[in-house]
N, C-alpha and C positions, 0 to 999 in steps of 0.2 A: 504494500500500500504506500504510494508516494504521497508527498505533501509535507506540510510544516507541522511540527509539534512545538508548542510553547510549554516550558517546564518551570514551575515555581517551586522553590525549595524553602521550607520553613526554618525557623530559628534553631530548632534542635538538629536539623540536617546540616547546619553550618556553624555549629557551636565552637568547633576547634579544627585544627589541621587534619586530624584523623577523619572527622566527618566530611571535611572538604574533599578528601581523597576519594571517599565513597561517591560523593556527588560527581566528581570528575569521571569516575568509571561509568556511572550511569549515563552521563551526557554523551560520552565518547562511544558508548555501545550502540548508539543509533544516530546516524548523521541527520535524521529528520529533526532532532532536538536542536533547533537553530537559535531560538531566543530564550534566554534564561533569566528568570526574575528571582533574586534572592531577598530574604528577610535579613534583619539584623541578627547577630549571634544570640542564641538563646542560652538556657542553662545547660551546663555540663553535668551537673548533679543537683540534688535536691537543695543543697546549701548555697548554690551558686546564684548569681544575679543575671537577669536578662539585660543586655546592653541598653535597650530602649528605656528600661526603668531607670538605669543609672544616668542616662542623658536627661531624662525628665528631672531627676534629682539635681543635676548640675544647673539646669535652668532655674529651678526653684531657689536654690541657694544664691545663684548670681543675681537673680531679680530682687533679692533682699539684701544685696550688698555683702553676702557672706562668702567665705573662702570655700571653693569647691575642688581644690587641688587633690585632696585625698580620694574623692570619688572619681575625678577625671583620670588619675593615675591608674586606677583599676581598669578603666576603659582603654587607656593607652597600652597597658600591659597585655590585655586580651588581644588587641589587633597586632601588636608587635610580635606576640607569641605565635599567632597564626602565620604571619609572614615568615618567621624563623622556621617554624615546623615545615612549611612548604618550600623553603629555600628560595623565596622570591626576592628579587632585587628592586623592590619598590621603596622609594624614600617616604615610608609611611610616617616617620617621625615628623617630617616637615608638614605633611598634610594634617596630622593631628595637632601640630602647633597652630596651624591656621584656624582650625575649628575652635580650639581653646580660646584663641584671641577673639573670635567672633562671639563666643558665649560671654566673655568678659565685657565685650562692647555692647551688650544688650540685644543679642540675637533673639528672635521670637521663639516661643515654645515649639512651634511647628518645625522651624529650622533645626533646632537642637535635637528634637525627637527623630528627625529624618536622617540624621548623620550616620546612624548604625547601618541602615540599608545602603547608604551612599558609599561608606567605607568598605563594606563587605562586597559590594558590586565591583569596586576597583580591584580588590584582591582576587575575586573569582574570575574576573575578565583576564587578568594577567595569568592566572593559573591555568585557565582553559585555552588561552591564546585567542580569545574572542574580543571583538571591539567593545569598549565601554561606551554606553550612551546614557547620559544623565536623564532621569525621568522628567526633569523640568523641560527637556526638549520635546517631550511627547504628551505628557498628561496635563490637560488644561482645565482650570476652574474658572468660573465666571465671577462677576462682582459680588454675587450672593453666596459665594463659596460652594456652589454646586458644580458638579462635573460637567464640563462642556463636551458632551459626548461626540457631537458632530465635528467640532474643531479638533478634538483629540484623535478621532478616527482619521481625519485628513492628514494630521501631522504624522501619525504612525505610518500611514501608507507612503507618504512622501519621503520621510526620513529613512525608512527601512527597506525601501524598494531595491536598493543596490547594496545592501549590507547582508552578506551571507550568514553571518553569525554575530550575535551581540548579547551582552549582559546588561540588563536594565534594572536599576534598583527599584524595589517595590515601595508601597506605602505613601508616596507623595507625588506632587506635581507643582504647577506654578499658577499663580494668580495673575490677573491682568497687570497689576502694578509690579510684577517681577518677584514678589515674595513667595516663599515656600508655603504650600498648604498640604496638610496630611489628611489621609482618610482616618476613620476611627481605627482603634487598635485591631490588629489582624488584617489591616488593609492591603498588605502585599498580595493577598488572595485576589483582591479586586483588580490590582494592577495587572496581574497575570491574565485575568479574564479579559481585561480591556485590550491587552496586547494580542491575545489569541484571536479576538474578534477582528482587530485592526488588520492583521496579516492574513486573515482567512484560513486559520489553521484547521487541520482535520481533527485535532485532539488537544485538550488543555490538561496537562498533568500537574497535579498538586501533590508534591512530595512532603511527607511529614514523618512522624515517629510511630504511626499506627498503620496497620494494613487495611485502611478504609473504615467505613462505619460499622458499628455493631448494632444489633437489634435493640440492645439496652445498655445502660451504663455498666461497664465491667466492674466498677466499684460496688455495685449493688448486686448484679447477676454475674457470678463467676462463670467463665467460659462461655460468655454470650456469643451466639452465632453471628458471623459476619453477614453484612448485606452485600450481595454480589451486584445487584442492579437496583437503582432507585431513580425515580423521575425528578425533574426540577421541582414540581409541586410538592411531592412527598418530602423532599429535602428541605424546602422552605418551611413546611409545617414542623419538622423535627428540629431544625436549626432555631426557629423562633421559640420553641419550648425548651431550648437549652442544650440540644445535642451538640457536642463539640466538633472539631476538625476543620470545618470550612466556614469562612465569613459569609453570612447569609446574602450580603449584597453582591458577592462574587458571581452569583448565578445570572444576574440580569444581562451583562454584556454578551454572554455566549448563548443565552437562551433563544434570542430572536434569530440567531444564525444557525441554531441547531447543532452547535459544537458540543460534543460530549466532554465531560470532565472525568478524569480518572484519579481517584485518591490512592496514592501509593506510599509504600514504606521504604524510606532511604536505607534502613538497616536490613530490610528483607525485600530487595527489589524483585525477587522471583515471585513474590505473592501477587496474585491478580488484583487485589484491592477492590474498591467499589467503583463501579461505573455509573455516572450520573447521566441520564439520557433524556431524550425528548419526551414530553408528556403524552404524545400520541403513540409511543412504542407499545408493542403488545405486552399484555400482563402475563408474567411467568409464574405468579404465585396466587392465582385466583382462589378465593375462599380463605385466605389467610391475611396476616398483617405484615407490614414492612418493618416497622420499628415502634419503639415506645420511648418517649422523652417527657420530661416535666421539670417544673420549678417550684420551689417553696416560696413562702413569704408574700401572700396576697391577703387583701381585706375585701370582704363582701359587704356592700352597703345596700340593704333592701328597703325600697320605698313602697309602702302599702297605701292604697287608696281605693275605696269602693267606687266602681264604675269608671275606673281609670281609662279603660279602652274607649269610652265615649267622649273623653275630654280631648279635644283637638290641641295638638302642640304640647301635650304633657311630657312625652319622652324628649322632645327637643329642649324643653325647659330644664329637664334633669341634666341632659348632656351639656347644656350651655354652662351650668354651674361648674362642672369639672373643667371645661375649656377655659373659663375665666380664671380658674386657679392653676392653669398650666399643668393639668394632671392627665396623663394618658390612660385611656380605658382599655382593659384587656378583653373583657367579654360583657355582654348585656343580656343574660337570660331573663325571660319574663313570664308572668302568669296572667290570669284574667284581671286580677286586682292588685298586681304587684310587679315591680321591676327591680332587678338586682344589678348593681354596677360593681364589677370586679376590677380592682386596681392593685398595683404592686405596693407593698408597704413602703418601699423606698420612695415612691411617688407621693404618697399621701402624707408621710412624716407627721408634722404637727398641725396639719391643715384639717384634720378630721372634724373637729368641733365647728370650725368655720364653714366647712362644706355642709354639715347638717343644718346649721342655722340658715344658710342661704337656700337650701332645698325647702325648708319650712316656709321661708318668705315667698319664694317664687312658685312653689308647687302645692302648698297647703295640704300635705299628706295626712293620712290618718295616723301613720306611725312610721318610724325609721328604726331599723334594726341593723346593728353592725356585728359582723363576725370576723375577727382577725385570725391570722396564722392559718390560712388555708393554702394548700398546695394544688397545683393544676397538673394533670397528666394528660398527654395527648397520645392516643392510640391511632397510628397512621398507616394507611395502605390502600392502594387502588384495588387490591384484591378483596376489599370489603364491599365494594360497590355491588349492589343488587344481590348480595349474598345473605341468605337467611341464617340466623343463629349466631352471628358475630357478636352482637351486643349482649346476647344471653350468655355467651361464653365469658365475656369480660366481667359482667356483673356477678355471675356465679362464682368466678374465681375470687373476686373481692369479698363476696359474702363468706366463702369458706375460710378466707384469711382473717375474717373479723374486722374488715375495713368498712367504716360507715361512709356512705356517699352523700356529700352535701350539695352537689350540683352535677347536672348532666347536660351537655350541649352537643348537638350534631348538626352540621350544615346540610343543605339539600344535595351537595355534591357527594356526600357519603364518604369523603376522603379521610375524615378523621372523626374521632369521638373524644370530646374534652370532658374530663371528670374532675370534679372538685372534691378534695378530701382534707382531713386534718393534716397539718405539717408532720405530726408525729407518726402518721401512718404511711408516709411517702415511700420509704424504701420497701416496706412490706407489700405495698400495693403494686409497685413496679415488678417486684419478683413474682407476685401472684399472677399478674397478667401475662408476663413472659412465660411462666410455667404452663399456662393454659394453651399457648400456641407453639410450644417448643416441639 
């Protein structure tokens, strides 16, 4: 199969010289891997630091006029050590001195945070013998700090058309005023996806330290089965509910082009990993589920009012209270005379009493009941569509495990079932549902 493969390597894949050598072997094993997107060096062990975290710390200290030499020396040592391990003749000390001076001179937080990817890309390009192309030449943001997708697409096409091989740092781009703008954490996944779309690749590989997605969190379910194939929509549902591995926004750039994403393991490149494919592809697991994911820490605010359904604008009034207080809503299940609004505890913080007062003022409810510390679990899979007995299987498993269900929500697409339970029952519920479909 001819064509271009874009490969993104995560922080754990590039944490030191030994990991870098694995990356080189992977890249060189297939000459279709022409454009490589690196993250900043990650942790080498559980007690280590991610380079990006250290860079944020340097900015924080510098912005308060405090000395950041001790932290920056750790960063310096990491990059010099990688160059030494790989026997590269890069004047990395001079480059590091320049960045240090930028931080002292008041460089922005985004600039500081992006330097881990920038430096790692310089090292990897030299090690691979590929051209280094700064992400600020390709990735464009508009004046509202939103990705300029069309402008970026044009730049990628023009800049890379005559470049056979390149290393492009992930995580950041450039604003109209020339300053650096980063994506949210984990944003190198997005960069790789944007590059894959821009060059019309046949495959976007995302290399990390796990062999793809698992059906459930391995910290809860030991020896959880891997997911071999998953669609964009299924992945979105699982990522939103907390499943790790891939930044959820990384799907959009390749989705419209139908470019598959392959999640692979740098430490075990022989593993097939998980293939993320088009939503219209055939279902290979009819009658079953694809995966289970969830998050703790939600509060349910239930507004009760007799004949609520006959009062025009009632739901809009409720929602407007949350919007006015800048609170994102996760779910809104409703009954005949009640509506429940589910929000993350981190969103509501100390605003709960204020929210309740405003709902009383604008909606004149009969009662407001709040339930904190709820967890949400998503059971996801196209195999559930028009399949009888899936819900019964889920709820029977929870009943047998002694888990009390506080909320149930399923959209008309039948792609997922959202279940609300007590935080304390979270792990037990995940294990019970997995066991029912194992």
